[in-house]
N, C-alpha and C positions, 0 to 999 in steps of 0.2 A: 151307409152312405146305401137306399134303395133306387132300383132305376127300374126306369116304367120298359114296359110292351113297345109302348113306342117307339122309346129312346134305343131295342137293341135293332126299331126294325129301323133305323131314322141309319144307323150307324153299322148299318149290313147294305142300306141299299147303298150308302157313301163305300163304302169299300168294293161292292162294283162297278161303282162310277171312277175309282181310281185304277183297279186293274181296266178296267174298255178303257181308260185314255190308255193306259201304257201299251194296251195291244192294238190304239192304232196311230201311238205315234210315228210309228215311223212311216207311215203315210199318210202325214201331215204335215212331217218331215218334205217329204220324193212334192206332195200339193207348195208345200213355197217354192221350193228349190223352183216348179216348173213353173210357176205364179211370181217369181219373181225371172225366172228366163222370156216367157210369154212378154213381159212389158218392157225386156229392154233387147237392145236390137243388134242381135250378134252373132247374124248372120256374115260371111264378108263382103262389104258389100263390091257388086258387082262391077262396077270400073276397076277394083282393084283382079281380077285377072277372067282370063277366059278360054274356054273351050274346046278343044278342032281336032276330029277324028281322035279322040278319051282322052284328047294332051291339053293336060292344063296348065296353061302357060300366066302367068305375074304378068301384071301391066304397070305397075306401078309400085317396085318391093322400098319406096318407103315408104309411102301406105301402108304400105299389110304390115310395118311395123310397126307404123301411131296405129295399128290395129292391136292389135297385138298385146303392143301395153297397156293399153285402154281392155278388153279387153278381164290383162292377167290383173290390172289393176280393176274388176267388174268383182271378178272370181272370187279373189284377194278379200275382199269386203265382205260382202254380199254371201257369197255359194259357202266357203269353210270353212264361214262362223254355222251354216247354220249345217254341214256334211258331220260338223265333230259334234252336233249332238244325238248324233244315229246310235253311239256308245251307249249301248246300258238298253234302247229299244231290247222289242219282240221284233227278231225279222220273220215278214210274212210267210204262212205254208206255205211257199210258188208250189207250185204242177212242173215236173217236165215229160219228160219218151223218153226210156235207156235206143236205144242201138238198137232192140228188135221195136220198135214204138209200141214199149210199156206205158205206161204212166205210175206215177210214185209224189211221192211227194213229202217234203222235206221230216217230215214227222211222222214218216215208217222210220225214221232213223233218233228219234228218239235219247235210242238208251244209248248214244253215245256224244263225246260231237262233233263238231263238223266243220267243214273250212269250205265257203263258196265259193265260186268261181270262177266268175263270168269272167270269156275268155276269145278271143280270134285264129282262127287254126294256121291263118300263112301268117303270124305272128311267130318266128325260130320268140326273140326275146321271151317274149307272155310264152309259149310253151317250155318255157323254160321251166318257168317259175316254178312250175305244177311236178318236177321233179326235183329244183329246190330246195320248195316247199314237207313236198311230203319226207326227205329229209330229215327234215330240222321236226317234224310231229311223231309224238307218242301214239310206234307201231300200233295196230291192234287196238288201241280206243278211239280214234279220233277218222269218221270217214270225212273224205276229200270229195266231193261234188266239183267234178266243172262243168256246166250248160258255156254253149253253144245255141245261139241265134234256129232258129228253126232252119231256114237256108241250108245252112252244110246239114241235109239230111242225108248226102250223100259218104260227101267226111263221116261222117261219122262209127261207119261200116271198118274205113279203111282203119281206122283210130289209135294208136300205138292205148298197147294195153298193160295200163298201170300199174293192176295185179286186186287182190281180191278188197282194199278197203279205200279204191275209188271205183265212184259211177261218173261216167256217161253224158249228159244228157241235152238231148234240143228246150230250147226253152222259144214262147209266143209273143210277137214284140212288144204287145203292155207289157205283157211279165218280164224283160230286155230292160225296157225303157224305167218299170219300176224300181230297177235294183241299181242300173247302172247312174238311175238318174239323167241319161241321155247326155250323160261324156267322157262316155267313150267309151274300150275297150279294157282290160288285164283289170278286174275288180278281185278282190279278196274280203273274204270278211268270216271270222271266229267267232262261235256260237256253241254258248255253250248249254246241254244236252236242254236245259228249257226252248234251245232258239233264243236267246237272251245275246247282245253281241257285245259283245268280248272285242274288240280291236276288228280293226276293217285298214284298206290297202286300197288307194282311189289312181290310178293314172296318174294326177295332176297333179294329185296334194306332191306337195315340194320336200323331199329324200322323207319322206313314205315308206319306198319299197326300208330301208331301212331300216326304219324302225320297223315295221312288217316282219322282219330278220329278227332283231332283235326279241322282239315279241315272245316270236316262236321258241327262240329259243333259252327264255326264263320261264315260259310257264310248259316246257318242254320237262324241265330236271327235276 
């Protein structure tokens, strides 16, 4: 069977298109989640709370529980299915500043598998998970990158020294929103050497932390 030049040119562009689609699929999922959350009234109604002298007071606890139940149903039905599609996508080549404010990209670590963690420095439980993750991964083969919001420029200087297999970085609000989907802190991604998302752990996913630990245990064998 003979194939003409036109066939191979068409095949080449088809493969390029498929490759490009895979690269932007993470962004597409982010956009779908963002659109869904924008169209859905997710903010806690002002009538349910008040803030006085920096203190939050709940004015209607029953209505608050109703709002929480409604949000949880929405999350399970609309957001969770989208998040599940992240596995297998290509993680964006985001940039961050280290403790000396030098810029780095994830592609600088292409020779290693990566754990990318967006964290909150004042959450003890969230920070403890860095240690548990380090104990589970294969030392020397996996690099852990802990990312904080850029507002913590002072805190990063006094950050715990986790050793040479861990990088601590600051990210912009846009990058934070991209990788957290505006769903909170304490997010873990496990990336292949080509930045493919093999697993992720999002704080709002039920039982996800336990699944993360099991994934690391199996992957490190």
